[in-house]
N, C-alpha and C positions, 0 to 999 in steps of 0.2 A: 549492749545491756548496761543499764543504768548501775551506776556505782555510787555508795555512800562514801566521800572521801575519808569520813570520820571512822567506818566501819572496817573498810577495807582502803587502808592507807597506802599499801604497797602494790604497784604493778609491776609484773614483769611481761615485757613485749620481747617476742624472739622470733629472729624470721633470717633466711639467708646465711647463718653461722654467726649473728649478732645478737648480744643481749643489750637491752635497756631497762634499768631499774629504776621506776619512780617513785618517789615518797611524799605524800602531804600528811604526815604524822604533825601534830601541834607541837611546837615547843615546849619547853617546862614552864615557861610564862602563861602559855595559855592552852588551857584544855577544852574549851568551849568549839572552837574554831578549826579547821583544817590550815594548813600553812599552803603557801602556792607552791606548784611540784618543785621537787629538789631531786636532781639525778644523782641517785648512789652508786651505780656502777654502768659503764658503757665500754663495749668491747667484745671480745669472742664468747660464742655462747658459752652461757653456764650451765646447761642442760635444765631440767624439769626441776625446780626449787618448791619445795614446800613452805606453807607460812610461817612456820617456826625457822626456815632457814632464812627467808627472807627478812624476818624480824631479828634475826641474828646480824644479818649484814648490816642493817639499820643502826644496830648497837656498836657493830665492828667500827664501823663508819663516823662514829661521833667523836668528834674532837674534844680534848679536854679544855677547861676554861681556866687560862693561867690569870695571876694578877695583873692588872693594869689593861684588862680588855673587858667585853661585855659581861656584866653576870650573867645572863642566859645563853646558849647556844645560836652562835651565828648561822643562820638559815641563806645558802647561796641557792636562789631559786634558777630556774630555766630564764626568767626574766629578773636579772640581777637588781636588788631594791637597795636603795639606802635605809631605808625604813627596817630592814630586816638585819643590820649591819654591816653591808657590803661597803666597804668605803671605796670600792675601785670604780669602774667606768659603769655607771648606771644603764639598765636596760630598758627602762621609762622614763622619760624627761618632757615635761610641759607644765603648762601652767593655765592659768586664768586671768582675765583683765585685771582683777584684784589683788593679784599675785597668789590666789590660794591653788590646791590642788598640785603643788609642786613637788610633794615628797608622797606619792603614793602608798597605799599599804595594802597589797590584795592577799583576799583568803580563798581559799577554793570551797566552793558551795555546792560543785556536783560535779560529775564525772560521767561520760561514755565510753564504754569499752567495745570495741568490734574487731576483733582478730588481733593484727600486732599494731592497731592505732588505738590511741585515747585521745578523747576530747576533752579537756577542764574548762569548766566555767568558774571564772574569779572575779571577784567584785571588791570594789571600795565604795561605801554606802557614802561616805564622808565627802570624797572628791568626787561622787557620780562619774564613776568610772567602770564599765564592764570589761570584760577580757576574757575571749575564747582562746584558748592554746591546744593547737594540737602537736601532739606528738605521734611519729609514726616508723616502723622498721618497715622498710620495703624487703620484697623477695630477695632481691639481690644483697640483702645485708645493709644497704645505704640506712642511716637516720636522717628523718627528716622534720622541722618544726617551722610552724606558722602561727602567728598572734593576730588577732582581730581585736581592736580597742573601740568601743561607742560610748559616747557621751550621752549620760544618762540626766544629766542636771540642765535648768535650763539657761544658764550662762554657757557662750562658745568654750571651747577647750583648745588651745594651743599646743600641737604635739611637736615637740623636737625630735625626737627618737623612740623609737619603740623596735629593741632587737633583742636577739635571743644569745645565750651563751653556754655551752657545754663543758663540763668538768675535764682537767687532763691531769695524770698523775706527773708529779716533779721527777719521772724519769724522762719526761718528754723536754728535752733541753737544747735542741737545734730545730731553729725554722727554716722552713724553705718557702719564698714567696718567689713573684716575678716583678720584672722591671721592663723596660723597652721604649722604642719610639717607634715612628714610621718608618718602614722597611724591615725592624730588627725588633719585632714583637716577642714578648715572653723570652725574656733573658733571666735564667735562673739566678737567685743570691740566696745565699744562706748565711745566718746570725745566729747567735748565742742567747738561749733565752736568761735574761736578766729579771730582777725586782724591777716592775714597774711595765710601762704597756706600749708593745709593738704596734704602732696603728695605721694600717694603710686606705686610705680614703681615695674616692674617684671622684671628681666635681666636673666631668666632663659632659654630663649628661647622657653618656654613654661610658661602657667599662673603660674605653680608651687604650691606647697603646702599652701604658705602663702599668696596666692592669695588675694587681697581685692574682687574678683568674682564681686561683685556689690557695688558700693559705695551710701549710702542712708543718706540723709540729710532731717531732720523734724522738727516739733515742738517738743518739750522737752516732751520726756516720751511715744513717739510715740509708738505703739505695734502693735500686729497682728490685733488687730481689730480696732483700733481707732488712730487717728493723722494724720494730714495732712503731707505726706512723698514725697519726690523728689528723683528719683533713678536712677543712669547711671551705664551701661555696655559697656565696649570696647570687641567687639564682633571679637576677634583675637585670635588666638592658639600660637601665638608667645609672643614676648616683648610688654608691655604695661605699660601704667600709668594713674590713674586716680586723679582726686583733687577736694577739695574745697577749693576757695580762699575766704577771704572777705579782703576789703580794706577799708582804713581808709575814703574813700569816701562815703561810704554806698553802694558801690557795692559787690555782691556775686554772684559768679558762682559755678557750677560744670562741670568739664571737663573731656576729656578724649581723647586718641588715641594710636596709637601704637609709642613703643619707639624704634628709629631707632639708633643703633649704629654708632661711627663716621665713617662718608666715605662710608656708607652701601646704600646710596641712591646718585648717581652721574647722574645729567640727562642731557643729550646731547640735542641737538636741534630737538625740536621734541617731546622728550620724555615724559613720564608722570608717578606720582606715583597717585595712589589711595587710600585713607586710608579705615580702616576697618568700617563697620555699628558701629556708636555709638548710643546705644538706652538708652531713656529718659522716664522715669513714674512719673507722678503726681496721687496718689491714696489715698484713705482714709484707712491708715493703710498697713502693709506688707503683709497680707493674699490677699489684693485686688491687689498687685503689683504681687504677685506670681501667681494668677489667670489669669491675662492679659497675661504674658507671655506663660503661659501654653497653653491659649487658641489660640495665635498665634502660638506656635511651633505643634500644631494640625491641621495647615494648611498647614506644612510645606510638599513639595513632597516627602522629602526622612524621614517623620513620619513613624515610626513604626505601625503595626495594634493593635489594644487593646487586641487581642487573645496570648498574648506575651507567648510564650511557659516556663513551668517550665524547669530549666535547672541544671546540675551538671556540675561543672569544678573541674578535678581532681587534681589540683596541690597540695591543701592541703591533699590528699589522699596519693598521691605518689611520690609527687615532681619529682625528675629525674629518679626514678626507675622503668624506664617501663618495663614491661614483658606483652605479650599477656594473659596468664591466669588470671592474677591478672586483669588486666584493662577488660577483658570480663566479670568475676564475678562482677564487679563493676557495668557495664553497665546492667547487669541482673537484680542485686538490686534495682538501678534507677528505670528501668523500671516497678518493681514491686510497688512502692510507687506512679507512676504517673508522673516521670519525662519524658520530652517531647523533650529535647536536650541534648546531650552529646557531652562536648567540651575537647579534647586532651590538655593539657598544654604545658608548655616548657619541652623539653628533647627528643623531635621526631626526628630530623633531625641531619645531619652527625655531630658526634664528639662531641655531645652536652651531657655529663655524669654531667656536673655541667656547673656553670656559668662563666667558666674562656674560653671556646673555642665555636667555631662554628655559632657565629652570624654572617649571610650574606651568610651558605652555606647552602640554602634552598630546600635540597635534603632530602629525606626519610634516616634514619642512617639504613644500610644493615646490619651492626651487630646486631642492636636489633631488626629488623623490616626486616629478610629475603625476606619474602612475600610481603613488604612493608605495607601499613596502611591496604590494603585491607581486609584482614580477621577482624580485628576490627571492619571497617567501615561496611563491610557487616553484622555482628553481630548486630551492632547499628541499621543498618536499619529493620532487621528482627523484633527487638524487637519494632518497630514501632518509634524510635527516629530520630530526625535531627542529623547529625553529623557536629561538630564545631573544629576548630583549631586554637592554639595559634600561632601568629608570631610577629615580633618585626622589620620591614622592615628598620626603619630608622638608626638602629644600626649595629655595626660590632666589632667582636672581633678580637685584633691583630692577636691570634692564630686563623686563618681561612684560609681556601683557597684563599677566596676573597680577603682578605688584602694580601695575599704574591703575588697574582695576580695584584691586583691594590691597592697598597699603596696609589697611588695619590688621591684615592677616598675617603681617611679619613680626615675629614675637620680638619684644624689646622689654626693658625696665623702665624706660624714662623716654621721652618724647625724641631723643635722637635715637637712631639705629646702633645697634652693638656695632663691635670690631668685625670688619669683614673677614671671611677666611674664605680662600679659594674664590674670591668675589662674588659670594653667596650668603645667604640670611639663611633662617629657618621659618618654614611656613608652620604656623601654630594651627594645629590638627586638631586642638582641643576645642576648636570653635566650630559648632556642627555644621555650616555652610563650608565651611575648608574641608572637613573631612568628606562631606557629601561629594563636594567638587572632585577631590582625587579619586574616589571611590568610582564615581560615574565615568572620569576621563580614562583612567585605566581598566575600568571594566569594559568599555568600547573599543580599545585597543585588543583585548585579549579575544573578544568575541569576532572583532572583524578579520583578525589575522590568523586566530586560532592559536594563538601563543600559548605554549607548554611550561614556559620558564621564564620567569624574571629572576633577573640580576638588579638585586634591591641595593643601591648604593646609600651611603649616610657620610658624605665627606668634610664633617667639621663638628666640633663641639658646639654644645648648646652654652654659649656665652650671654649673660644678662637674660635669660630665657623665661620670659614673662607674657602675661595676658595684656589687655587692650588697657587694664587697668594698673600694668606695672608686677602684677604678683606673681611669684615664682610657679612654673606649671611643668616643670622637668617631670614629676611623678605623672601627672595627668597626661602629657605629649607620649609618655613610655608607653602606657596603657591603650592610649588611641593608636600608637602604631601595631601594637599585638592586634587589635580589633579590626583594624584595616586588613592585616595580611590575613588574617582569619576569617572575614567576610568574603574577599576575592577569592579565598581556596574552596570555600564552601559553595560558592557559586560557579565555579569553575572546577570540578571534578577533575582530578589530575594534574593541575596546574602545581607546580614546584616554583621554589621562593629562595635564592640564594641570600644570604647576610652578608651584604660587605659594606664596610665602613672603613673607609680609605685604606681598605686592607682590613686586617685582624681588630679593628676598633670596637668591635660589638658582638662577641663570642661569650656566651654564658649559656647555663643549663635552661634557662626560662625558654631564651631565642630558639633553642633546639627543640622545643615544642611546639614551635610555630613555622619553623623552614625547615627545610630539606637538605640544605648546603651552606656552609661557611668558607670564606675566603680568608685563609689565616694571615696573608700579607700580601701587599703590592710589591714585594721582591719576589722575584723566581728565581733570582742567584741560586743556584742549587746549593754552593757552600752555605749560604746563610740559611736555606732552605731546611737543610738538614735539621738545623737546631730548632728554627720553627716549628717543623712539623713535628719533632720528638717532642716537644713539650706542651703543644697545642693538643696531642691527641692525649695528655692527662686528663682531659676532660669531656672529649669528644671524640666519638669512635670514628674511624677512618673513612668511612662511608660518607661522612658529612664533610671531609676535609679538601676542599677544592686544590688540586696539585697538578699544575702546568709544565709542561716541557716548554722551556722559554728559547729564544732566539740565542745563537752563539754568544753574542756579546750583550751582558747583563744591562737592561735600559735604567736599573737604578743604582748597580754600584760599579758598572763598566766593566767587570772581571769576564773574562772570556774562557768558556768551559766547553770541553767536549762533549760530542753528542752522549755517548755512554754515561756520563756522568750527570747529564742533565735528565736522560730518560730514565736513568736505574734509579734515581732521587725522586721521580715524579710518579713512579710506581704505586707508593704508599699511600695514596689516598684516593680522592675521585679524579680519575687521569682526563687530563686535558691538554690544549697547546694554548698557547699566547706567543706566536710567533708568526711571521710573514712566511707562510709556506710557500708562495710563487717565488721567494729568493733561494729556499733549499733547493740543492743537487739532487740528482736521481740517485745517487749514490746516498745520500741522507732520506730521501723518500723511501728506497727500500729499507733500511735498517727502522727507519720509523714503523713502516708495515709489521715488521717483527716485532718491535716493542709492544704495538698494538695489539697483535694477537696473542703475545705471553700475558698482557693485562687482561684480556677478555679470558683466557682458560683459566686463570687464577681467581678472578674477582669474586666469585660466589662464597671463596674462603677467605680471600682478602676481607671482605665484608660481613662476616659473621664468626670469624674465628676470636682467638685472645691474643692480645698484642703482647710482646715480649723485647726487652730492652737490655741490652749491657754495654758496658765499658770493656773494650778488649786491650788487655797486655796494659800498658801504661796509660791508657786512655785515650792514646791519639788514634785509635780505630775505633768505631761504634758498630756494634750488632744491632739490628731492626730487624724483628720479624713478626708473623703472625702464624699461630698455630690453630690448625682446623677444632673445630668444637669437639670431634670425635677423635684426636689427636691421630688420624690416619696420613697426615700429609701437613706440610709446611712449608712456607717460603720465607726467606732471609735475605737482607743484603747486610754486606761487610762494607764499610766505609770509612775511607783513610781520610783523616781529618787533619792531620800536619804530620811532618816527619817526626822520626824519634830518633833518641840516642841508642836506641835497641834495634839491630837488625840481624836475624830476622826476631820476630815478635812473639815466638814462642807458641804455646798451645791456645785455643780458641772452645771452648764448650759450647754445645747447641744446646739451650735448654729451652723447656717447656714440652719434650715429648714424653711417652709413655716409656718409661725404664723396663717394661717386661715384652716390649716390642722390639723387633729388629728392623730398621730402617734402610734404605740406600739414599745416601748423600751424594750430589754432584753439584758443578756449578753450569750454570747458564750463560753461553756465552752467545751476544747478539753480534753478528758482523764478527770482527776478529777480538771482540772483547775490549778491556781496557787496553791503551798504548801501553807497551812494554811489560804486562803483566808476565810475572812468572810464578807458574802455579805450582804447587807440590802434586806430587803423584794422585792423592785423592781428589782433587779438584778437575786434574784432566780426566781422569779414568772413571770416577764416581768410586763409592766405597759402601760397604754393607757394616753396618757395626750395631749392635743393640743401643737402645734408646739410653739405659744406664751408664753406657761407656761415652757416648756422645755428650750426654749431660753433664757427667763428672771428670773424663778426660778429656774429651774433645778430639778436635783435629788441629794441625799445624796451620799458623797462619800463613796466607800467601803474601808475595812481593807485590805491594801496590803502591804506586807515586800518590802524593796529595790529591785531594780532589778526586778518586777514583773511587769505584763501588764493583763487587763482585756479587752477581745475582745468585742465591743458593736454593735448590731446591730439596725437599727430603719427603720420601714417600716410604711408607710402611710396606714391608716385604711378603 
């Protein structure tokens, strides 16, 4: 439906329990043009509001003008502009070669309303800029925004930034975002909102290990279950920035967009740049925010089926030491405990005996595999398993046939190559011939071997990522990666792709629209994985999260963990193994069969239900669970993170259940359960209680040592 923004200046979008009220009423100094869109309200659904009520909200939200400030009301648009009186971070920044166009002034010339989505046409005639701004409230209650800028003038326009910002109330006083490093991704950190800008940037060419992932700002002390919280995520797999800003004028925003490198976007006449989708959330607690995203992800066309196959990845079993007898024996042992997908990791292709050579030469190494991969693939299929393969398409070793044939395909900003990382460089797939080479080479492998799954790695940052002329091309490289993934999946129906980037270096909501799995971290130490999985699930549903049972001694930390802790931790994502099963004892194998059986029995609910997380007692224990969508059943893990000065640790509520139903709660012990477990009577025998009692009163915590988990099941009686 076409709207005249002067005649219908206020639009109320509603969906999924969320309201977004947008205003294009002109300021008092201008009565002939509509302003760019300004958000008057964003939060819980306000119900069906009349036109007079919307106008009253506009009046109620108008700030008084005080001495020493603008004579006219300052208008803080979705794209913040200095020309409107906003002196914080601008949402649109750029210029032309003669220095003009650096202070755009956008006015709204038209709008289209379709359900809970509105598209605004914005224009600056003098600057020669058109902007299309989309604002939408999704059925799950998410808000998202995207802008597209077009240069309409004869001279090129050099774009520095196009971002959006959403308003926050001053009651949002605490920020939660994330830091981290390789093997310890998504470490939470909290800070207090002060006057100024809390800005997080990623310049890695991927979100990176220290990515803020999502930035949340809420009432002081907001937690998983309570406290109003607003969140923002930049859905982009390249460079990005996110910020919270408070000004001395009492304005506060949360914003984000793609981070563009100098000269990366130069728009000729008629050329356009489109931002990534920016997702906003307003919820009560972090669990509601996670559930909102998970429900949206489960509507995506690329979303995987809930029957996620139990996987074995052979990296930590054999590394580069590939030979058919060992891998065949590994496949046979994997099938004997219920594994359904066998993934051959790095080391299968030409010249790849270590990480110093071969990347780019995507043909099977005839010296190691004289019969190709067929003997292994055939045996894997005979055992009833799907075959998957590791690739790293966007990277290249200087010691490779491809690099020797096409040195011009290696990204660089100058004549010299960028600093090496893991003995590799970046293949510039913005070059059509390089993209086509990968498309054909990987497609041939999929066709020849009937590959159903690609573990798609990305093992370095994009340093000095330029094209043949030295121009920065991280933006184009990121879009080319999406196109390559999409093309391969379209041509090979049923193909699944896992996004791995030295572990968890490339996880974002846009990547989830192209892949079916992500690898949260190269660290599979269950102690570290407890935290990594807890926080990665804030944006990604459990079915996307690769979660493997590791070998007894962690290959990344050296920590030794018992099987009960390793397996109990791995249940809460897409279960797999990263372990030399040929070294496992018969007792271990017997327990693994039980763990796999338990996972298979519960995976439909694990991958369709609602996540719940709680800190138990003094926070030394964590409760993590998934409650079925119909709330007829649930499964939880209670994990002991550390010793506590309190013992025993008191009562533990069981959240997320229907208060009007009665449930049976009991512990699940695989083998003898955690060593030294002292279970209270309810755990050993099971107990029936109403959901209201379980949720409000709970049950007494068991005695668990550090780095132990107890699995609990709940079923409606």
